[in-house]
N, C-alpha and C positions, 0 to 999 in steps of 0.2 A: 504494500500500500504506500509506503514511504517512497519507494523507487518511482512509482507511478506519479505520486505527488510532486517529486523532484523533477521528473520528466516534464510534467505539465507546466510547472513553474518556469523551467528553463525555456520550454517552447514558447510560452507566453511572453517572456522577456525578450526572446529572439525576435518574435513577431513585432514587438514594440520598438525594436532597435536598441535595446539596452544591453544585449549580449551579442558578442561577435565571435564567430568561429573562424579560425585561420584555415589556410588551405591544407596544411600538413597535420596540424593537431589543434585541439580545442584550446582557445585562450580566453580566459576570463580576467578582467581587471579586478583589482582588490575591492574597489567600491562596488562593483557589480556583485561580487561574492558576498559582500556584507548585505546587500539588498536581498539576495537570494536567501541568506541565512535568516534575515528578519522575517521574510515571507514564510519560510519553513517553520519558524518558531510560532508565528501567528496561526498557521494552519494546524500545528500540533495542539495549541491551546484551544482552538475551536473544536477539534476532534475530541479532546479530553472533556471539554464542557458539555458537548452533546452526549458523550458516552456516560457522563455522570448525572445527567438530568433524570430525575426520578420517573418522569413520564415515559422515557424511552427504555427504562430498565424493565418495565412490565412486559411479560410475554402475553400474547393474546390467550385468554382463558375463555373457553366456551362454557357458559353456565346454563343450566336448564331453568327456564322461567315458564310458569304458566302464563297464558295471555295476560299481560299487565299493561297498563297505560301510564304514560309519563307526559306531563305538560312541558313543552319545550318552546324556545324561541328558534324559529327556523329562518335561515338565510340560504342563498344559493351561490354556487361557485361553478366555474367552468375549467376544463383542462386545456382549452384552446386560447390561452392568453400568452403574452410575452413573458417568458421566464417560468412558465408552468411546465413541469415535467410530464404530467399526464399519467403518472403512476401513483397509485394510492399506497398507503402504509402497509396494506396487506398484499400489495403486488398486482392489483387489477390495473390493466392498461386501458385507461379511459379514452385515449386517442384512437386506439385500435377497436374499441367497443363503445362508440358514442351512444348507443341505445341502452346500455347497461344502467340500471337504476341503483345508484350507490349514494350513501350518505356518510358524512363525517360526523363522528360522535365522540363524547368523552367516555372512554371504556369503563369508568367507574359508575356511570349512569346506564349506558346501553352497551352490553358486551360486543366486542368486535366479532364479526361473523354472524351476528343475529339477523334474522329477517324481521323487518319493521314495516308496519303499514303506516304510511304518511298520507293524511287527507289531502286530496288534490294532486297527489304525485303517484301513489300506488305503493306496491310492496317493493322495498329496497333492501339491499344488503348493507349492514353497518361495516364498511370496508375501509374507512379512512379515519384519521384522528384530527386533521386540520391544525393549523398553527394557533388559532384563536378560539378553538372549540373546547370550552371547559364548562362543567356543570350542566345545567339544563339547556344546552344549545345544540343544534344540529346544523349541518351545512348540506344542502341537497345538490347533487351533481346535475347540472343542466348543460347540454352540449354547446349551446350558443350563448355568447356573452350578452346579447340583447335580451334574450329570454331569461337569463339569470338575473339581470338587472330588473326586469319586469316582475320577477318573483317577489323581490323586495324583502321585507322583514315581517314575519307572521308569528303569531302565538298559536300553537297547535297542540292537540293531544294525540300523540302517536301511540301505536299499540305494538309491543314487542311480541312477535309470534313465536320465535324460537331462538 
């Protein structure tokens, strides 16, 4: 992972003209090496921070629930925006499957992998966690940005089916 990170860092710096490669061997100036070291240190700190975050330490646990309802605030998101990867926390590729009904949930409220009936949307899979989804909030996947914006913010009672 670190080799890949270093490769990507050097490649990025080369593309920006901050690193030069000689014809016979690679040559890096001392200042450029320092910049690379600083970038590597920041990258490692971010990796450590992400790895230590309690929310990412939890493994998806499938719990059995009898049909129960939960009041939530629902918003919508799309995978077709600049900077969006299109892949959910559980690995669902939304760009390849734009018709898939997926919601982002707080796993402490609605377990990942659950089937959830969302009024006005249908039955969806709780397959994502979202960056700002905590507590009684869900994010509904809608393929187009205009329809996602049109969805707005709603108070709903969702039913956890399984």
